[in-house]
VEXDRENLO-544918 format. One record per residue (C-alpha): x, y, z. Coordinates in steps of 0.5 Angstrom, whole numbers, plus 500, padded with zeros to 3 digits. Each point is the difference from the previous one (the first is absolute). Example, Ala and Ser with C-alpha at 12.3 -4.5 7.8 and 13.67 -1.06 7.14 Angstrom:
// residues 2
525491516/502507498/
This chain:
// residues 305
498482495/498497494/498494503/493504503/494494497/494506502/496503499/500510500/501503508/492503500/498508503/500500508/495502504/497507500/504505504/497508502/508503499/500505494/507498499/499493498/499499493/500492501/500495504/503494498/500493503/505495497/498494497/504494504/502494499/504495504/505496497/502495504/500504506/503507496/495504500/500505494/495506500/499504493/497506500/502503494/498500494/494500503/491500497/501508502/506502499/505497495/506505501/504504505/503505498/505495496/498496505/497494496/500493504/501499509/503495503/500498507/503493502/501498508/502499505/501494499/505495503/502494496/502493501/505496499/501498493/495506498/501507498/497504494/501498492/498504494/502497495/504504494/493504498/500505493/499509502/497506495/500507500/501500508/505501506/498496505/503501506/502496507/500501507/501496506/499501508/503494501/503494497/503499494/499499492/504498494/500504494/501497494/499503493/503500492/505506502/503494502/499503507/501496506/497505507/497497506/496505504/500502507/496505504/499507498/505499494/496501493/501497493/497504495/499496492/498503495/496495495/501505495/500496493/499494504/504496505/500493505/500500506/500494506/499501508/503494504/502499507/507498500/501493503/505502507/493503501/495495500/503496507/493502502/498506505/501505494/495507500/499504495/494506499/501505495/498503494/500500493/498506495/500500493/500508497/496501493/507503496/498507495/499498494/506503497/503495504/496494498/504497497/507502502/506496501/499495507/503501506/502499509/501504504/502499507/501505506/502498507/496501506/505504503/499505494/494501500/498508505/495498506/499506505/498498507/497505505/493501505/499492500/500499492/505496495/500502495/504497492/498504494/501494495/499503494/499508498/500505505/497500507/501505506/507503497/502493498/502499495/501492497/506497496/495497496/499502491/493500497/498503494/493502504/498504505/499496505/500499509/501493503/502501507/500495507/498503507/499497506/496503505/500501509/493500502/497508499/507502495/497503494/502499491/498505498/498500491/500507497/497501493/506500497/500493496/494501496/498492502/501497505/499493504/503498508/498493502/500497506/504495502/499499508/497504505/495505499/500506498/495506500/498505493/496505501/495498507/501492496/504493502/503497496/502493502/506494496/499500492/497505498/501504495/499508500/500504494/499507502/496505496/504505496/502506502/499499507/506500506/498495505/503498507/501492502/499499507/503495504/494497504/504494501/508499499/499499492/505498494/497504493/503501493/498505495/500500493/498506494/502504495/497503494/495497497/503496495/499503492/494495498/497494501/504494501/497492498/503493505/500493498/504495505/507504500/499505494/499507500/498505495/497506495/498495495/496493500/503498494/508500504/498495505/498495495/507501497/503499506/495494501/502497495/508502502/499496506/497494497/504498494/508502505/501506497/501504508/508500502/501494505/502500507/507498501/500496506/493497500/499498493/497494504/492502500/495505497/493503501/497499493/495504497/493500503/496498495/
């Protein structure tokens, strides 16, 4: 979501659990009854695996005539990953894609050398009472793929593998976990999973992925004797297997993967290993050299000054 007018998230309170390297408290903004919580990038953790941006938005219920309206805007050097728990967003991009995303499905848009897109609530969903709750994540692209051709992939909810056992429902959205292999294609070692846990149930996480973090959507979890409530990103230490235990009914997501192949610069909607590439992207957007978004050409988000 490219409409977040706030500072970086901040480190949270100290914890005793040695398996947790950092507790990140998202920076939250209320956009007229619509809450957005940004956990990455933060002042101490710029990335977890390839994930360089983590927005949790909602839950919200829109009034009559209201909805989400993210006007056309550009990206380079990343992939946007949109995943909803409730509601619907219509994605349009400069490739000509027009795709509604609904709960449990995955929109994976690779910006590469440059793409423009918009995200809106459809007119027929503006009658009042429309819910919205979900995540938008950005995945940095490997050095060799930063300038790849832009692309869009949609995976239906029914195609995301799911495991139900002992009070846990696990969905593996990208990568591999507990024997589940997501069909979502990635070009870097990536983990993205969602788990709903009944009180007392557990989610074991081994050390197979180099970098991992757990974000608490709802409820309360216990890790190594420390309890954590909603809207906390728990960055785990590498090399340690841990168990997430639900103190109450809980809803969490897990993100991670291999450490990225070098640092990345991020400015507005642009990610790159090279500062000069971001400068050229700024000039391209200002000069109108990105493609238009068919079906959404009346307005756009100007380059921030």
